N, C-alpha and C positions, 0 to 999 in steps of 0.2 A: 392445487393446494395454494392456504391461507399465508396470509403474512406471518403468522406464531406457527406454524407446523413448518413453514420454510427454514426460520430462524433458530429453530429448535433441534434443526438435524444436525448430526457431527460434520457430514461432508460438506455444508455450509459453514462451517465455522473455518476448518482445515481447508477450503479454497479462500476464505477472506486471509487468512496467513499466510500463506502460501503465496498468494497476489499481490498483496501488500508488501512484502519481502522484495520480492520482485520487484514492484516500482520503486521501492526506497534504491537499491540498488542501480536499477536505470537510471531513478532521477538525479540520486548523488554522483554518476558516474560523470551523465552528461551536460550536469551542474560544472562538474571539474573541468574538465575539455574546454567548456565554456569562456570560465571567467580565467581560465590558469593555462591555454593553449596544450595540455597532455595532462598524465598520471602526475599530477603534485598531490598524493593522498593528506602529507603531512602537513602542509600550509593549507589545504582544504580545511582540514579538519582543527585545526590551530588556531585558523578565522573564526571561523564559528565556536569556537566552545570553548575560548580565552574569556580574561576579562568577568568570568559568571556568569557565561551563555550558555554552560553545557546543560544545566537545567531547560533550557526553552529552548536547546538544541534536540533533546533528546525527546523534549512533550511534544516536539513542534513534529519531529518524527515518525513518531508514534501515532501522532493523529491522523499527519498524510497519508501514513500506511494502513491507517483502519478505512477512513473515509475510502481513499481509493478500493481496499479488500472491500468491502461492504458494499460500493455500490456495483461494480462489474458484479461480484458474486450474485447477488441480488438479482442483475438484470442476465445472467447466465442462467441462474434455476427458473428463474420466472419465462424464459423463451425456452428451457424442457419443458418447461409443464404446460405454456401453450402447445407445442408440437404435442406433447403425450395425449391432451384433450381434443388435439385434431386427426390423430389416429386410431 
């Protein structure tokens, strides 16, 4: 499967979406635990979105989720392709 074929599959983009969202949830929770020592959602999100930082926070989160989801999904689909070729 070539790159264009791989990214044209609906399953690929579904995987990108779910892996990206999963990454965001885990990343934000781990960051919150390290920085605040517990589950302090209001303080965590207030610090990141106050003083006009909301747009930067949202764009950063979306770009990070997309990058992680795309890289991991691409690796998974590529590994599956190699496995199918060997068999």
